[in-house]
N, C-alpha and C positions, 0 to 999 in steps of 0.2 A: 213363524214356526221355528222352534229351536232345532239345532242340528241333532240333538239327542232323539228328538221325535220325528226325524226325517227317515223315511223308509230306506232300506239298503238292499241291493240285489247282488247275489252271487251267481256267477255263470259256471255251471257244472256240466259234465257230459250228459247227464240225464235231463238237463234243462235248468232254467233259472230258478233260484230260490229267493223270494223277496220277504224280508223281515219288515214288520210294521214300524219298528223303531230300532235304535242302535244300542239298546240295553241288552246285555247278555247275562244270564244266570250262569256263573262259572261252575264247573264240576266240584262237588263237595262230598267226600267220602262220608258215609253214614254208618259203616261197620255194623250193619243190621241185617245182613243176608243169612240164609240158612244153607250151608254147603254151596254157596254161590248163587242161590236162588233168591230172587226178590221176594219180599214179605209184605205184610200189611203196612209196615212202617214206610216202605217205599211208595205204596199206594197213597198214603196220607201225605207224605213229603212231596211227591211229584204233583199231586193234585193242588197242593198249596203253591208250589212254584209255577205251575201253569196258569194259576190265577193271580200272578204277581204283577202283571202289566209289562213284563219284559218281552222283547221281540224274539228272543231265542232262549230256550232252556236246554242246559247241558246235563245229561245224566253223569253221575259220578264215575271215577276211574273204575272201569269194568274189566276184569281180568280175562285174558285170553286162554288161560289154563288154570287148573287148581293150584299148581305151585307158583303161578304168577300173581296170586292174591297178596295184597299187603298184609292182611290179617285173616284169621279163620272166618271172620264175619263180613268179608268184602264181597261185593257183587261180582258175578261172573256171567259170561256168555260164551260157553265153549262146547255145550252139548245140548241135546234135545230138552233135557229137564230144565237147565238154566234158561234156555230160550223160551220154553213154555211159560215159566214163571214170570219172566220179564214181559213177555207179550201180554199176558193176562193183566198184570198190574198197570202197565203203561196204557193199554187200551181203555181200561176202566177209568184211569186218571184223566185221559184225554176227553172222555165223554162228559166229564164234570167241569170242563173249562172251555174258554174260547179257543179257537184254533190257534195254536202256537207251534211254530216249527221246533223240532227236537233234534238235538245233537247228542251223540254219545262219545265219551272219551274212552278209548280202549288202551289197555296197558298191561305190562308185565313188570312186577316190582323188583325182579332180580335179587340182589343181595339184601334189599330192604323188605323182602317178603317174610312170611312166618313171624310176624310181629303182633304183639298184643294191641288191642284197641287203645286209643289215647287215655281213656278213663281207667285203664288197667296198667298204665305206665308206658305203653308204646314200645317196650323193649323186645328184642329177639326172643322167640319161644323155642326152646330146645325140642328136638323130635320126641324125646321121651315124655315131654309135657304137653304134647298135642300139636307141636309145630312140625316143620319138615326141613329137609336139607335145601338150602338156598343155592342159587347159581348166579354167575356174574361173568363179565369179560375176563377178569383176572381173579385169582384166589386171594383177594384182599377184603377183609371185613370192613363194614361201614364204621364201626367203633372198634378201637383196639382190643377191648375186652370181649368182643363177640367172636363166636366161632367163624372160621373162614368159609366163604361160599366155595362151591365147586366151579372150577374154570370151565367154561363152555367149549366143547369141541366143535369143529366145523359142522358135523352132523347135528349137534344140538342146536346150533344157530339156525340151520336150515329148518329144523322142526319148529322152532319158535316163530320164524317167519311164516310158516304154514299155519300156525295157530292164529297169528294176526289176520291172515287172509280168511280163515274159517270164521272168526268173529265178525269181520267186516261183512262177509256174505250173510251171516245171520242177522246183522243189523239192518242190512238192506231189505231182507225178507220181512222184517218187522215194520217196514215203512218209515224208518227213521231217516230224516232228511239230510243230516250232516254227521260227519264223523271227525273226531280229533284224535290223532295219535299222540300219546303221552311221552314226550321226550324231555321231561323236566323233573325237578324236585328229587333228583337222585335215584330215579327208577331206571329200569334196565336200558332203555334207549339212551338216556342221559349218561349212564355208566359207561357206555361205549364212546360217547362223545368226549367225555372229560379225561384228560391225561392223569388226573388224580386217581381215577378208578380203573382206567384201562392202561395196562402195562404189557399188552400183548406184543409179540414180535412177528406175528403173521400179517396177512393183508387186512386184518381188522384192528390193528394197533399201530401206534407210532405217529405217522404224519396226519395232518388234518384230513387228507383224502381217505386215509385208511380208517380213521376214527369215525368219520361220518358214513362209512360204507354200509354198515348194518342198517342205520336209520334210513338211508336212501333206498336200500334194497327193500326194506319193509314198505316204505312209501310207494315205490313203483309197483310192488305186488298188490298192495291194497288198492291203489288207483285202478288197477285192472279189474279188481273184484267189486269195487264200490263205485257206482255211477253218480252218487250224490255229491254234495258239497264236502270237500275234504281239506283238512288242514293239520297243523301240528302245534302242540304246545311245547315251547322251548324255554329252558332257563337261560336268560340273556347273559348271565355271568355266574360263575361259581362263588364270587366274592372271596377268592383265595388266590394268592400269587401262584402262578404256574398252572392254574386251572383253565377251564373253558372260559372264553372271553366274548365280549360283545362284538368284536370284529369277526370272530368265527361264526357267531350267530347270524350276523348280516350276510356272510358268505353262504351259509347254509340256506338262508331264506331265498337268496337269489337262485340257488339250485332247485329248491322246492318249487318256486314259481315256474321255472322252465319245465319242471316235471309234471306240472298240472295241478299244483296246490291252489286252493281258493283263499286261504288265509293262514296266518300264524298268530299264535296267542302267546304273548311274551310275559313270563314271570321271571323268577331267578332262584338260585341257590338250591340247597337240598342234598348235594352230593358229598359234602364234607362237614364234620363237626368243627372244623377250623374256620368256617366262614365267618366273616365280620360284616354284618349288615347293620346299617344305621336306619332303623325304622322311622317312618314319618309319612305324612300324607303324600300320596302319589310317588312313593319312593322308587317304584319301578317304571314310571312313565317315561323317563328319559331313555330307557332301554327300548321301549316300543317305538319311540320317536326315531331313534337311530335306525332300527330295522325298517320302518316304513319309508324313511327318506332314502336309504341306501339300496333297498330291494324293490320298492314299488309294489310290494305284495300287501294286500289288505291285512291290517294289523289290529289285533285286540290289545288294549291296555288293561292292566289289572293290578290291584294291590293298594289297599287303604284309600280307595276312592269311595267315599262314604256319603257325600252330600250331592244333591242334584246339581248345584252350581259348579262343583268340582268336575263332575262328569261332562257337563256342557263346556266348561273351559278347556278340557283336554281336547275335545273335538274342535272347538273354535280356534285353538292354536295349531290344529292339524297335527297333533302329536300321535294320533291314532285314528282309526276309522270307526271303531266300535269300542264300547267300554264294558268290561266285565266286572261283576261284583259277586262275592260269595257270602261271607259271614254277614254282610249287611242285609242280605235277603233272609238269613236265618233269624236275625233280630227283628227285622221289619218285613214280613212276607209280602206286604203291599207297597214296597219301596217304589215300584214303577208308578203307582197311583200318586204317591207323594211328589215324585218328580214331575208328573204331568201337571199337578196343581201349581208347583213352583215355577214351571217353565212354560206354561200355556200349551201343553200338549194334550193329546187324547189317547185313551186306551180302550180296548175291548174288555168287557166285564160281564159275568153271568148276571142275568136279570135279578136273581135273588139278592144281589149286592147293590143294586142301583140306588136304593134308599139310604145307603150307609154314609154318604158324604156329608160333612158339615156344610151349612148353608153358604159359607164363603168360598167353598170349593166346588162350584157347580160347573156343569158342561164339560167334564173331562171324559165321560163315558160315551162311546160311539153308539148311536141309535137308541139311546135310553128314552123310554116313554113311561112316565111314572104317573099313575093315578092313585087317588086315595078315596076311601069310603069312611 
């Protein structure tokens, strides 16, 4: 049995969560919600991803408030209307797929909010054009030509922490098994972590201890509210001199483990247009390896891991505990099946699909019984 197709168990306050394999569908923004509410697009997308063969499916970055959305089309979970829409679409999707544990990534976009969808350029939308005033640790825009965000007051910070808790409670009420706090890619929690975006002079800025304070406060508050598997996505480095570093990421992971985290999901970048990233296969895996080795916390690796043999090699080298893929699943929604064929694994699949495999790819479906007339 390959390591990729070995089960993995998280121990959380509400009890263990066992994944059938170590393939994770990473969160992928769809920019297709209606005032934060999930739509039929989400029903279709989630049904597809739950039939992918992955051991864990992660719902896209889900805003904890309307002003925390990346774009007007971003998914949210902050009130009864957004909860009802998400509950309906997720329940319907789960009925059309094998049982797959679900994780939700919850987020506040901070100064990167009020942006157009990628296919509309992705730039900041002015309030007069349907956007809204953004907020951040410091009144520093993401791009020099953009309007500056409003610097958050201590009262504002407390309210956003309460918003995270509210969304976490709603997630638990929906029966979602795992939750990932988004502290990567230049969004609000990451903006507090990085000295490039956080130039505060109070207890939330300056030293490492101060810059991680908000993320740790949010984590502790959410840990109290959510009894399932809980982790954090962190940019391992800003890829900019003077920015957030892999050493700081490792230190943060140690503290998260002590605070009751079950995992960290390590990607990188996103906080500065000055970042210099050399893209290539597995370009972020070394960051996950450092965090895993130095913290001992269960670690997800992600980033241009596209082939089953790559994913297996990451685990065989003990660079990470689980492997997450995003765009590969958009391009090949049955990537997990292909990996099972290549690596000798098995997956659960709906019986309507049992006859789909080519003859040389037999015996990867659990409990398949196929008759013909």
